[in-house]
C-alpha angles and dihedrals in degrees: 000000000000132000114227126206092263091057092046090053090051092048089050092053093045089052089059092063116100112253097194098076138022087214094067124081139161135252121211114206123216091255093058119119109291090232090058092047090051091046090052091052091050093047089050091050090050091052094246096118128027100228134042090232097049116277118153134333115258120223088272090049091051090053092048095048089059090056093044089052092052092048092048093048093047095049095043094067 
């Protein structure tokens, strides 16, 4: 298994979402890094976030952010 650049960009964007509350999301502005804007569009198309410019995590997104958090914590040590 190998992570490609597209996946890494999507992981990076997911990691930016607040994990403290389901009622908090993010908003990407048009001058954000193009890689983040593209990642947001892909995550939206996959049903992981509810808006192509960020928004809120869907139920699938909430499940994934837990896994991203575990991966990040494990690799950080």
